[in-house]
All heavy atoms as TSV, in Angstrom:
chain	resi	resn	atom	element	x	y	z
A	1	MET	N	N	0.842	-1.182	0.000
A	1	MET	CA	C	0.000	0.000	0.000
A	1	MET	C	C	0.887	1.245	0.000
A	1	MET	O	O	1.841	1.341	0.759
A	1	MET	CB	C	-0.888	-0.018	1.246
A	1	MET	CG	C	-1.816	1.175	1.318
A	1	MET	SD	S	-3.000	1.030	2.662
A	1	MET	CE	C	-2.111	1.847	3.962
A	2	GLU	N	N	0.541	2.187	-0.836
A	2	GLU	CA	C	1.323	3.423	-0.943
A	2	GLU	C	C	0.854	4.416	0.120
A	2	GLU	O	O	-0.301	4.823	0.150
A	2	GLU	CB	C	1.133	4.031	-2.334
A	2	GLU	CG	C	2.010	5.217	-2.618
A	2	GLU	CD	C	3.493	4.881	-2.641
A	2	GLU	OE1	O	3.845	3.743	-3.013
A	2	GLU	OE2	O	4.286	5.748	-2.278
A	3	CYS	N	N	1.753	4.792	1.021
A	3	CYS	CA	C	1.414	5.715	2.101
A	3	CYS	C	C	1.810	7.137	1.703
A	3	CYS	O	O	2.838	7.331	1.056
A	3	CYS	CB	C	2.143	5.342	3.390
A	3	CYS	SG	S	1.569	3.792	4.069
A	4	PRO	N	N	1.033	8.133	2.098
A	4	PRO	CA	C	1.395	9.515	1.783
A	4	PRO	C	C	2.718	9.903	2.444
A	4	PRO	O	O	2.927	9.629	3.608
A	4	PRO	CB	C	0.239	10.347	2.317
A	4	PRO	CG	C	-0.537	9.450	3.214
A	4	PRO	CD	C	-0.194	8.038	2.840
A	5	GLN	N	N	3.578	10.518	1.667
A	5	GLN	CA	C	4.868	11.030	2.140
A	5	GLN	C	C	5.725	9.949	2.785
A	5	GLN	O	O	6.602	10.239	3.593
A	5	GLN	CB	C	4.655	12.188	3.101
A	5	GLN	CG	C	3.911	13.347	2.479
A	5	GLN	CD	C	3.597	14.443	3.478
A	5	GLN	OE1	O	3.994	14.373	4.631
A	5	GLN	NE2	N	2.891	15.457	3.028
A	6	GLY	N	N	5.480	8.699	2.487
A	6	GLY	CA	C	6.323	7.618	2.960
A	6	GLY	C	C	6.156	7.246	4.413
A	6	GLY	O	O	6.994	6.554	4.973
A	7	TYR	N	N	5.082	7.705	5.076
A	7	TYR	CA	C	4.862	7.352	6.469
A	7	TYR	C	C	4.354	5.919	6.567
A	7	TYR	O	O	3.587	5.459	5.746
A	7	TYR	CB	C	3.843	8.283	7.133
A	7	TYR	CG	C	4.328	9.698	7.275
A	7	TYR	CD1	C	3.596	10.753	6.773
A	7	TYR	CD2	C	5.521	9.980	7.920
A	7	TYR	CE1	C	4.032	12.060	6.903
A	7	TYR	CE2	C	5.963	11.277	8.062
A	7	TYR	CZ	C	5.224	12.311	7.551
A	7	TYR	OH	O	5.661	13.594	7.684
A	8	THR	N	N	4.760	5.239	7.611
A	8	THR	CA	C	4.265	3.884	7.854
A	8	THR	C	C	2.870	3.972	8.462
A	8	THR	O	O	2.495	5.009	9.026
A	8	THR	CB	C	5.194	3.130	8.823
A	8	THR	OG1	O	5.155	3.788	10.084
A	8	THR	CG2	C	6.619	3.075	8.300
A	9	PRO	N	N	2.080	2.917	8.358
A	9	PRO	CA	C	0.739	2.934	8.985
A	9	PRO	C	C	0.794	3.221	10.491
A	9	PRO	O	O	-0.077	3.908	11.022
A	9	PRO	CB	C	0.204	1.535	8.718
A	9	PRO	CG	C	0.923	1.084	7.483
A	9	PRO	CD	C	2.289	1.705	7.568
A	10	GLU	N	N	1.828	2.733	11.167
A	10	GLU	CA	C	1.960	3.000	12.603
A	10	GLU	C	C	2.195	4.492	12.861
A	10	GLU	O	O	1.620	5.077	13.781
A	10	GLU	CB	C	3.106	2.187	13.208
A	10	GLU	CG	C	2.866	0.694	13.202
A	10	GLU	CD	C	3.177	0.040	11.849
A	10	GLU	OE1	O	3.850	0.669	11.012
A	10	GLU	OE2	O	2.720	-1.091	11.643
A	11	GLU	N	N	3.058	5.095	12.047
A	11	GLU	CA	C	3.329	6.532	12.202
A	11	GLU	C	C	2.081	7.348	11.897
A	11	GLU	O	O	1.781	8.323	12.594
A	11	GLU	CB	C	4.478	6.952	11.282
A	11	GLU	CG	C	4.813	8.427	11.321
A	11	GLU	CD	C	5.353	8.914	12.650
A	11	GLU	OE1	O	5.799	8.077	13.463
A	11	GLU	OE2	O	5.328	10.132	12.882
A	12	LEU	N	N	1.333	6.963	10.882
A	12	LEU	CA	C	0.096	7.679	10.568
A	12	LEU	C	C	-0.894	7.566	11.726
A	12	LEU	O	O	-1.583	8.530	12.056
A	12	LEU	CB	C	-0.530	7.125	9.286
A	12	LEU	CG	C	0.185	7.509	7.992
A	12	LEU	CD1	C	-0.438	6.777	6.815
A	12	LEU	CD2	C	0.144	9.003	7.762
A	13	GLY	N	N	-0.969	6.396	12.334
A	13	GLY	CA	C	-1.851	6.222	13.488
A	13	GLY	C	C	-1.452	7.105	14.651
A	13	GLY	O	O	-2.314	7.707	15.305
A	14	ARG	N	N	-0.149	7.187	14.914
A	14	ARG	CA	C	0.334	8.059	15.997
A	14	ARG	C	C	0.024	9.517	15.686
A	14	ARG	O	O	-0.377	10.278	16.576
A	14	ARG	CB	C	1.836	7.874	16.192
A	14	ARG	CG	C	2.203	6.610	16.937
A	14	ARG	CD	C	3.648	6.635	17.381
A	14	ARG	NE	N	4.569	6.611	16.258
A	14	ARG	CZ	C	5.027	5.503	15.692
A	14	ARG	NH1	N	4.654	4.323	16.147
A	14	ARG	NH2	N	5.876	5.565	14.675
A	15	ARG	N	N	0.208	9.910	14.432
A	15	ARG	CA	C	-0.079	11.295	14.049
A	15	ARG	C	C	-1.561	11.617	14.176
A	15	ARG	O	O	-1.940	12.701	14.626
A	15	ARG	CB	C	0.398	11.569	12.627
A	15	ARG	CG	C	1.903	11.673	12.526
A	15	ARG	CD	C	2.332	11.761	11.060
A	15	ARG	NE	N	3.757	12.012	10.978
A	15	ARG	CZ	C	4.291	13.237	10.874
A	15	ARG	NH1	N	3.517	14.281	10.807
A	15	ARG	NH2	N	5.592	13.376	10.827
A	16	ARG	N	N	-2.408	10.669	13.781
A	16	ARG	CA	C	-3.858	10.890	13.917
A	16	ARG	C	C	-4.252	11.017	15.383
A	16	ARG	O	O	-5.071	11.875	15.740
A	16	ARG	CB	C	-4.635	9.750	13.262
A	16	ARG	CG	C	-4.628	9.802	11.761
A	16	ARG	CD	C	-5.561	8.776	11.158
A	16	ARG	NE	N	-5.344	8.688	9.722
A	16	ARG	CZ	C	-4.755	7.669	9.118
A	16	ARG	NH1	N	-4.327	6.633	9.802
A	16	ARG	NH2	N	-4.591	7.683	7.813
A	17	ALA	N	N	-3.691	10.171	16.234
A	17	ALA	CA	C	-4.000	10.238	17.667
A	17	ALA	C	C	-3.538	11.574	18.251
A	17	ALA	O	O	-4.252	12.202	19.037
A	17	ALA	CB	C	-3.349	9.076	18.397
A	18	ALA	N	N	-2.346	12.010	17.868
A	18	ALA	CA	C	-1.831	13.287	18.363
A	18	ALA	C	C	-2.701	14.441	17.867
A	18	ALA	O	O	-2.967	15.393	18.613
A	18	ALA	CB	C	-0.383	13.479	17.916
A	19	SER	N	N	-3.162	14.366	16.635
A	19	SER	CA	C	-4.027	15.409	16.089
A	19	SER	C	C	-5.355	15.461	16.834
A	19	SER	O	O	-5.881	16.543	17.105
A	19	SER	CB	C	-4.287	15.170	14.597
A	19	SER	OG	O	-3.095	15.303	13.868
A	20	ARG	N	N	-5.901	14.282	17.164
A	20	ARG	CA	C	-7.152	14.249	17.927
A	20	ARG	C	C	-6.965	14.868	19.303
A	20	ARG	O	O	-7.796	15.663	19.756
A	20	ARG	CB	C	-7.652	12.808	18.080
A	20	ARG	CG	C	-8.600	12.365	16.998
A	20	ARG	CD	C	-9.291	11.075	17.384
A	20	ARG	NE	N	-8.345	10.009	17.715
A	20	ARG	CZ	C	-7.820	9.179	16.836
A	20	ARG	NH1	N	-8.118	9.282	15.566
A	20	ARG	NH2	N	-6.984	8.247	17.226
A	21	ARG	N	N	-5.855	14.526	19.968
A	21	ARG	CA	C	-5.592	15.104	21.290
A	21	ARG	C	C	-5.455	16.620	21.194
A	21	ARG	O	O	-5.988	17.359	22.020
A	21	ARG	CB	C	-4.324	14.504	21.895
A	21	ARG	CG	C	-4.535	13.144	22.511
A	21	ARG	CD	C	-3.332	12.730	23.346
A	21	ARG	NE	N	-2.095	12.664	22.568
A	21	ARG	CZ	C	-1.676	11.588	21.929
A	21	ARG	NH1	N	-2.375	10.476	21.965
A	21	ARG	NH2	N	-0.547	11.611	21.264
A	22	LEU	N	N	-4.728	17.099	20.194
A	22	LEU	CA	C	-4.547	18.539	20.026
A	22	LEU	C	C	-5.891	19.221	19.776
A	22	LEU	O	O	-6.158	20.290	20.331
A	22	LEU	CB	C	-3.586	18.813	18.866
A	22	LEU	CG	C	-3.320	20.283	18.552
A	22	LEU	CD1	C	-2.699	20.994	19.746
A	22	LEU	CD2	C	-2.433	20.414	17.330
A	23	ALA	N	N	-6.731	18.618	18.961
A	23	ALA	CA	C	-8.048	19.202	18.685
A	23	ALA	C	C	-8.883	19.289	19.959
A	23	ALA	O	O	-9.546	20.301	20.204
A	23	ALA	CB	C	-8.772	18.380	17.625
A	24	TRP	N	N	-8.864	18.235	20.780
A	24	TRP	CA	C	-9.598	18.259	22.038
A	24	TRP	C	C	-9.056	19.342	22.966
A	24	TRP	O	O	-9.814	20.072	23.596
A	24	TRP	CB	C	-9.526	16.904	22.738
A	24	TRP	CG	C	-10.591	15.964	22.266
A	24	TRP	CD1	C	-10.436	14.897	21.442
A	24	TRP	CD2	C	-11.982	16.018	22.596
A	24	TRP	NE1	N	-11.635	14.279	21.236
A	24	TRP	CE2	C	-12.612	14.947	21.936
A	24	TRP	CE3	C	-12.760	16.869	23.385
A	24	TRP	CZ2	C	-13.977	14.708	22.042
A	24	TRP	CZ3	C	-14.119	16.626	23.490
A	24	TRP	CH2	C	-14.713	15.565	22.821
A	25	VAL	N	N	-7.732	19.440	23.076
A	25	VAL	CA	C	-7.128	20.450	23.964
A	25	VAL	C	C	-7.489	21.850	23.497
A	25	VAL	O	O	-7.884	22.706	24.305
A	25	VAL	CB	C	-5.597	20.257	24.031
A	25	VAL	CG1	C	-4.924	21.454	24.683
A	25	VAL	CG2	C	-5.267	18.989	24.798
A	26	LEU	N	N	-7.400	22.104	22.201
A	26	LEU	CA	C	-7.737	23.438	21.686
A	26	LEU	C	C	-9.219	23.741	21.881
A	26	LEU	O	O	-9.582	24.868	22.246
A	26	LEU	CB	C	-7.364	23.543	20.207
A	26	LEU	CG	C	-5.873	23.561	19.893
A	26	LEU	CD1	C	-5.649	23.580	18.395
A	26	LEU	CD2	C	-5.196	24.743	20.551
A	27	GLY	N	N	-10.069	22.747	21.651
A	27	GLY	CA	C	-11.497	22.945	21.838
A	27	GLY	C	C	-11.850	23.238	23.286
A	27	GLY	O	O	-12.639	24.139	23.583
A	28	LEU	N	N	-11.266	22.470	24.204
A	28	LEU	CA	C	-11.531	22.698	25.627
A	28	LEU	C	C	-10.974	24.043	26.094
A	28	LEU	O	O	-11.590	24.716	26.924
A	28	LEU	CB	C	-10.951	21.558	26.457
A	28	LEU	CG	C	-11.671	20.214	26.286
A	28	LEU	CD1	C	-10.923	19.124	27.045
A	28	LEU	CD2	C	-13.107	20.303	26.757
A	29	THR	N	N	-9.831	24.436	25.555
A	29	THR	CA	C	-9.259	25.734	25.908
A	29	THR	C	C	-10.167	26.867	25.432
A	29	THR	O	O	-10.432	27.814	26.183
A	29	THR	CB	C	-7.855	25.885	25.297
A	29	THR	OG1	O	-7.023	24.834	25.791
A	29	THR	CG2	C	-7.245	27.227	25.645
A	30	ALA	N	N	-10.660	26.759	24.204
A	30	ALA	CA	C	-11.565	27.780	23.683
A	30	ALA	C	C	-12.847	27.836	24.516
A	30	ALA	O	O	-13.352	28.923	24.831
A	30	ALA	CB	C	-11.887	27.495	22.217
A	31	LEU	N	N	-13.377	26.679	24.883
A	31	LEU	CA	C	-14.585	26.639	25.705
A	31	LEU	C	C	-14.330	27.272	27.071
A	31	LEU	O	O	-15.157	28.037	27.570
A	31	LEU	CB	C	-15.058	25.198	25.873
A	31	LEU	CG	C	-16.316	24.991	26.710
A	31	LEU	CD1	C	-17.503	25.689	26.068
A	31	LEU	CD2	C	-16.583	23.512	26.888
A	32	ALA	N	N	-13.184	26.973	27.669
A	32	ALA	CA	C	-12.852	27.540	28.980
A	32	ALA	C	C	-12.733	29.062	28.899
A	32	ALA	O	O	-13.244	29.780	29.767
A	32	ALA	CB	C	-11.552	26.930	29.503
A	33	ILE	N	N	-12.089	29.574	27.860
A	33	ILE	CA	C	-11.956	31.025	27.698
A	33	ILE	C	C	-13.329	31.657	27.522
A	33	ILE	O	O	-13.634	32.698	28.110
A	33	ILE	CB	C	-11.027	31.345	26.512
A	33	ILE	CG1	C	-9.595	30.953	26.865
A	33	ILE	CG2	C	-11.114	32.824	26.125
A	33	ILE	CD1	C	-8.634	31.010	25.699
A	34	TYR	N	N	-14.177	31.015	26.706
A	34	TYR	CA	C	-15.528	31.521	26.501
A	34	TYR	C	C	-16.312	31.559	27.810
A	34	TYR	O	O	-16.943	32.564	28.140
A	34	TYR	CB	C	-16.254	30.647	25.474
A	34	TYR	CG	C	-17.709	30.980	25.327
A	34	TYR	CD1	C	-18.123	32.089	24.598
A	34	TYR	CD2	C	-18.672	30.189	25.935
A	34	TYR	CE1	C	-19.458	32.408	24.474
A	34	TYR	CE2	C	-20.015	30.493	25.816
A	34	TYR	CZ	C	-20.402	31.598	25.086
A	34	TYR	OH	O	-21.723	31.902	24.966
A	35	LEU	N	N	-16.256	30.466	28.564
A	35	LEU	CA	C	-17.011	30.416	29.817
A	35	LEU	C	C	-16.476	31.407	30.840
A	35	LEU	O	O	-17.258	32.042	31.557
A	35	LEU	CB	C	-16.982	28.994	30.387
A	35	LEU	CG	C	-17.798	27.969	29.589
A	35	LEU	CD1	C	-17.601	26.573	30.180
A	35	LEU	CD2	C	-19.264	28.347	29.571
A	36	LEU	N	N	-15.165	31.546	30.915
A	36	LEU	CA	C	-14.601	32.532	31.852
A	36	LEU	C	C	-15.013	33.939	31.457
A	36	LEU	O	O	-15.336	34.762	32.322
A	36	LEU	CB	C	-13.077	32.418	31.891
A	36	LEU	CG	C	-12.539	31.215	32.666
A	36	LEU	CD1	C	-11.024	31.116	32.479
A	36	LEU	CD2	C	-12.894	31.313	34.139
A	37	GLY	N	N	-15.013	34.240	30.178
A	37	GLY	CA	C	-15.460	35.553	29.725
A	37	GLY	C	C	-16.933	35.775	30.032
A	37	GLY	O	O	-17.353	36.877	30.387
A	38	PHE	N	N	-17.728	34.744	29.898
A	38	PHE	CA	C	-19.155	34.841	30.189
A	38	PHE	C	C	-19.394	35.037	31.682
A	38	PHE	O	O	-20.231	35.841	32.095
A	38	PHE	CB	C	-19.852	33.561	29.703
A	38	PHE	CG	C	-21.352	33.633	29.748
A	38	PHE	CD1	C	-22.034	34.426	28.850
A	38	PHE	CD2	C	-22.045	32.889	30.673
A	38	PHE	CE1	C	-23.415	34.482	28.873
A	38	PHE	CE2	C	-23.432	32.940	30.709
A	38	PHE	CZ	C	-24.117	33.745	29.810
A	39	ILE	N	N	-18.645	34.332	32.506
A	39	ILE	CA	C	-18.802	34.426	33.961
A	39	ILE	C	C	-18.341	35.782	34.473
A	39	ILE	O	O	-18.992	36.399	35.329
A	39	ILE	CB	C	-18.023	33.284	34.648
A	39	ILE	CG1	C	-18.700	31.949	34.367
A	39	ILE	CG2	C	-17.908	33.524	36.146
A	39	ILE	CD1	C	-17.859	30.733	34.763
A	40	TYR	N	N	-17.209	36.285	33.967
A	40	TYR	CA	C	-16.632	37.517	34.473
A	40	TYR	C	C	-17.094	38.761	33.722
A	40	TYR	O	O	-16.576	39.834	33.936
A	40	TYR	CB	C	-15.105	37.446	34.464
A	40	TYR	CG	C	-14.580	36.494	35.518
A	40	TYR	CD1	C	-13.968	35.317	35.159
A	40	TYR	CD2	C	-14.724	36.789	36.864
A	40	TYR	CE1	C	-13.496	34.425	36.123
A	40	TYR	CE2	C	-14.257	35.913	37.830
A	40	TYR	CZ	C	-13.649	34.746	37.457
A	40	TYR	OH	O	-13.200	33.878	38.408
A	41	TYR	N	N	-18.086	38.602	32.838
A	41	TYR	CA	C	-18.596	39.750	32.100
A	41	TYR	C	C	-19.262	40.724	33.053
A	41	TYR	O	O	-20.106	40.353	33.851
A	41	TYR	CB	C	-19.605	39.284	31.045
A	41	TYR	CG	C	-20.276	40.407	30.309
A	41	TYR	CD1	C	-19.549	41.200	29.421
A	41	TYR	CD2	C	-21.626	40.675	30.488
A	41	TYR	CE1	C	-20.171	42.231	28.741
A	41	TYR	CE2	C	-22.232	41.703	29.803
A	41	TYR	CZ	C	-21.499	42.474	28.932
A	41	TYR	OH	O	-22.107	43.501	28.265
A	42	ARG	N	N	-18.858	41.979	33.002
A	42	ARG	CA	C	-19.417	43.022	33.860
A	42	ARG	C	C	-20.159	44.029	32.985
A	42	ARG	O	O	-19.528	44.870	32.338
A	42	ARG	CB	C	-18.312	43.747	34.626
A	42	ARG	CG	C	-17.420	42.855	35.435
A	42	ARG	CD	C	-18.034	42.555	36.778
A	42	ARG	NE	N	-17.062	41.887	37.623
A	42	ARG	CZ	C	-17.318	40.760	38.265
A	42	ARG	NH1	N	-18.494	40.197	38.168
A	42	ARG	NH2	N	-16.404	40.208	39.018
A	43	PRO	N	N	-21.476	44.003	32.974
A	43	PRO	CA	C	-22.216	44.953	32.133
A	43	PRO	C	C	-22.110	46.385	32.618
A	43	PRO	O	O	-21.853	46.651	33.744
A	43	PRO	CB	C	-23.665	44.477	32.218
A	43	PRO	CG	C	-23.749	43.609	33.418
A	43	PRO	CD	C	-22.344	43.123	33.692
């Protein structure tokens, strides 16, 4: 099987897992910033 850029299936799996973790961390960080801004909003 021809892999993109010569990565092995194991390396692609590790990269996908790392990408998923990064997406979750960024999403949770954005949610936390949003909630903190909502909580500390002073009209």
